[in-house]
C-alpha atoms as one frame of an Amber mdcrd trajectory, in Angstrom:
protein
  29.961  67.946 -99.369  29.174  67.520-102.629  27.369  65.807-105.309  28.058
  63.787-107.741  26.587  61.963-110.919  27.970  58.442-111.617  28.150  57.009
-114.977  27.940  53.291-115.492  26.217  50.563-117.654  23.305  49.075-117.425
  23.915  45.533-117.186  22.487  43.860-113.232  26.630  43.563-112.565  27.840
  46.990-113.701  24.635  49.006-111.567  25.428  46.933-108.517  28.720  48.180
-108.934  27.807  51.320-109.140  25.083  51.245-106.540  28.030  50.167-104.411
  30.052  53.005-104.600  27.157  55.512-104.389  26.345  53.823-100.810  29.777
  54.538 -99.908  29.852  58.129-100.974  26.609  58.641 -99.230  27.585  57.113
 -95.973  30.212  60.048 -96.047  27.479  62.702 -96.933  27.624  63.487-100.512
  24.417  63.331-102.581  25.157  60.617-105.474  23.030  60.197-108.656  23.147
  57.473-111.302  23.712  57.661-115.353  22.847  54.504-116.414  24.053  53.943
-119.925  24.518  51.056-122.806  27.716  51.057-124.762  28.518  49.409-128.219
  30.317  47.172-126.174  26.596  45.890-124.433  25.068  46.349-127.877  27.153
  44.217-130.148  26.634  40.780-128.887  27.680  38.411-132.273  30.804  39.005
-132.835  34.041  38.879-130.496  35.350  41.852-129.010  38.915  41.396-130.326
  37.137  41.669-134.365  35.491  44.717-133.088  37.308  46.927-130.921  38.303
  45.309-127.565  37.158  45.922-124.229  37.399  49.643-124.828  33.647  49.920
-126.404  32.582  49.383-122.727  34.303  52.453-121.150  34.150  54.644-124.200
  30.280  56.560-124.140  31.104  56.482-119.926  34.326  58.618-120.930  32.188
  60.842-123.345  29.602  61.380-120.317  32.530  62.649-118.046  34.019  64.713
-120.371  30.619  66.627-121.280  30.052  67.289-117.585  27.410  64.903-117.708
  28.898  62.813-114.905  31.778  63.146-112.184  33.199  59.405-112.314  32.634
  56.266-114.058  32.826  52.724-112.090  34.366  49.811-114.128  35.370  46.308
-113.691  39.008  46.883-114.019  39.657  44.551-116.182  37.835  46.236-118.848
  39.640  49.544-118.825  42.107  49.919-121.514  45.756  50.042-120.343  46.032
  53.353-121.523  43.172  56.373-120.421  42.800  59.238-122.801  44.642  62.224
-122.356  42.619  63.891-119.494  41.322  61.054-117.539  43.029  59.165-114.432
  41.938  55.907-112.302  41.149  58.184-109.393  40.510  55.096-107.572  41.013
  51.193-107.024  39.113  49.563-104.504  39.736  46.391-102.777  39.655  43.203
-105.225  37.094  40.442-104.514  38.170  36.913-105.591  40.220  37.274-108.798
  39.577  33.864-109.925  37.618  32.145-112.741  34.439  29.915-111.580  33.777
  26.611-113.174  29.785  26.715-113.868  28.199  23.791-115.153  24.699  22.324
-114.435  25.841  18.760-115.160  29.352  18.599-114.121  31.286  18.890-110.740
  34.612  20.239-112.362  36.783  20.456-115.435  37.995  16.753-115.010  34.630
  15.323-115.070  34.008  17.068-118.632  33.980  14.059-121.250  35.751  14.258
-124.110  34.562  16.870-126.957  32.099  18.525-124.267  31.389  22.281-125.462
  32.586  24.703-122.723  31.765  28.791-123.592  33.821  31.537-122.869  34.158
  34.848-124.597  37.892  35.343-123.334  41.214  34.323-125.509  43.147  34.144
-122.550  40.558  31.450-121.180  40.260  29.472-124.714  44.274  29.100-124.399
  44.635  28.313-120.630  41.328  25.959-121.188  42.868  24.441-124.090  46.313
  23.650-122.358  44.547  21.945-119.459  42.017  20.053-121.804  42.884  19.962
-125.419  40.075  17.679-126.175  37.124  20.532-125.118  35.152  22.122-127.918
  35.616  25.755-126.923  32.822  27.755-128.030  32.101  32.258-128.210  29.903
  33.380-125.244  28.872  36.958-125.356  26.270  38.642-123.062  25.887  39.746
-119.603  25.986  37.643-116.531  22.855  36.517-116.833  22.402  36.007-120.390
  25.678  33.468-120.248  23.831  31.652-117.387  20.800  31.415-119.206  22.533
  30.372-122.362  24.077  27.833-120.142  20.714  26.790-118.667  19.371  26.583
-122.155  21.388  23.598-123.104  24.047  25.415-125.105  27.252  24.437-123.427
  27.993  21.626-120.896  29.838  24.439-118.704  30.981  27.918-118.977  33.645
  29.865-117.516  33.289  32.994-115.716  34.996  35.483-113.741  34.290  34.537
-109.719  34.293  38.046-108.671  30.757  38.927-110.658  28.751  35.915-109.474
  29.666  36.445-105.878  28.927  40.181-105.745  25.188  39.689-107.448  24.357
  36.828-105.123  25.126  33.820-107.449  27.963  32.014-105.667  25.778  28.910
-105.705  26.280  28.494-109.544  29.885  28.320-109.115  30.646  24.297-109.001
  34.328  24.965-109.016  37.139  27.511-108.928  40.016  27.506-110.533  43.570
  27.992-108.618  45.558  30.508-110.439  48.019  27.753-110.764  45.258  26.193
-113.271  44.166  29.172-114.914  46.019  32.638-114.446  43.599  35.390-114.054
  43.286  38.415-116.539  45.412  42.081-115.293  42.433  43.590-112.699  40.303
  41.016-112.944  37.795  40.919-109.625  38.791  44.659-109.153  36.512  47.838
-109.260  38.001  50.681-110.944  36.858  54.111-110.763  37.673  56.823-113.555
  37.426  60.495-113.623  38.532  63.610-115.204  42.255  64.460-114.250  41.314
  68.156-113.225  38.808  67.151-110.709  40.566  66.504-107.537  37.127  66.635
-105.526  36.299  63.457-107.335  39.768  61.957-106.120  39.550  63.281-102.587
  36.031  62.086-102.473  37.596  58.877-103.494  40.697  58.289-101.527  38.734
  56.563 -98.663  37.919  53.999-100.453  41.163  53.099-102.094  42.706  49.735
-101.350  46.458  49.971-101.916  47.688  46.455-101.956  45.232  46.073-104.742
  46.452  48.999-106.592  50.101  48.036-106.369  48.872  44.562-107.705  46.903
  45.594-110.414  49.377  48.529-111.592  51.761  45.374-111.890  49.304  43.127
-114.243  48.144  46.074-116.081  51.813  47.252-116.991  52.346  43.705-118.448
  49.387  44.187-120.661  50.919  47.331-121.428  53.956  46.426-122.614  52.814
  43.467-124.463  50.362  45.589-126.462  47.453  43.705-124.282  43.962  43.643
-125.531  40.888  41.534-126.427  42.810  39.954-129.565  45.755  39.159-127.398
  45.586  35.881-125.152  47.437  37.478-121.892  46.999  36.490-118.211  48.774
  38.820-115.410  48.107  38.222-111.597  50.206  39.694-108.911  49.470  39.211
-104.818  51.653  40.666-101.837  53.407  38.399-100.211  55.432  39.897 -96.825
  56.843  43.033 -98.696  57.177  41.011-102.073  55.159  41.870-104.682  54.964
  38.398-106.667  53.724  38.574-110.427  53.108  35.797-113.185  52.395  36.100
-116.146  51.563  33.578-119.293  50.437  34.360-122.852  49.413  31.699-125.604
  48.511  31.405-129.196  44.762  30.431-129.382  45.587  28.785-132.765  48.114
  26.320-131.088  46.544  24.743-127.847  49.183  23.916-125.135  51.346  26.851
-126.162  51.858  28.895-123.360  54.484  31.108-122.390  55.011  31.869-118.838
  57.023  34.292-116.621  57.400  35.292-113.100  59.039  38.340-111.024  59.482
  39.443-107.526  60.104  42.465-106.180  59.614  45.025-103.031  57.877  47.603
-104.056  57.097  50.915-102.538  54.707  52.740-105.427  52.393  52.240-108.151
  55.752  52.874-110.198  58.030  50.450-109.118  54.977  47.855-109.578  54.788
  49.094-112.854  58.578  48.760-113.108  57.880  45.020-112.239  55.091  44.256
-114.799  57.532  45.908-117.845  60.289  43.631-116.251  57.953  40.353-116.381
  56.839  41.460-119.759  59.926  41.398-121.053  60.714  38.238-119.756  57.541
  36.831-121.749  58.711  38.409-124.990  62.228  36.816-124.331  60.370  32.978
-124.535  59.292  33.086-121.003  61.480  32.659-117.670  60.754  31.676-114.171
């Protein structure tokens, strides 16, 4: 058996995710240590991610630790991982997805429809801004940065009437009781990879990939490959309000995508596609086809 070091951000959710992978590896006889790190994405909280370099700020320092040999693998929320990894790096494993949907969190209101006109809703995501405005153009959408506990504290301090968070993070940290309502994907389409854990390693480390192989979830991996292909083809980043969500229904991978302009409330372009896919390359091709429909103005 092997000795591995996992590079991880030090937020409570990131540590939960790293500890989860550590425990799985240890159950198979490996020795595992954690290397906690603070990333630029964790440090810059006064500006939106789209203005300071995007979600790649959450993974760069971890990749440096992999490159320098201080760590063997890094555990990420897959929606934070840039679509194109640097040369020499790979996604060694995608694990089974937790609930990919968005959650409505409020201390006063049970669901989005209950919010009064002009209510203040917090989110850090341009995707959520566009989708919320399509549902409720009368609301005041305000930026919300920080880790999960910080965001909940800002809500509890009365800075917002409601906030929108990923269901997966709340459930993983045992905070599911904070969820007042869950947005169905027909209302608010998730971000590419939302709810899934991706494990990154150096490409020349087949020992790492081999150790992680028992934890890979093929259905999730096919779905997120299609979702991430949409984002890659669209040039997806934090500065693009883009949603993509795939499900495997029978033999068919069903993929839906949407994007919009944050300065034009309600102006959403949607597209969808469905194919029988046998591998990650075919899933990615489906994503590229759906992205082409988006660029053409949307098609169903």
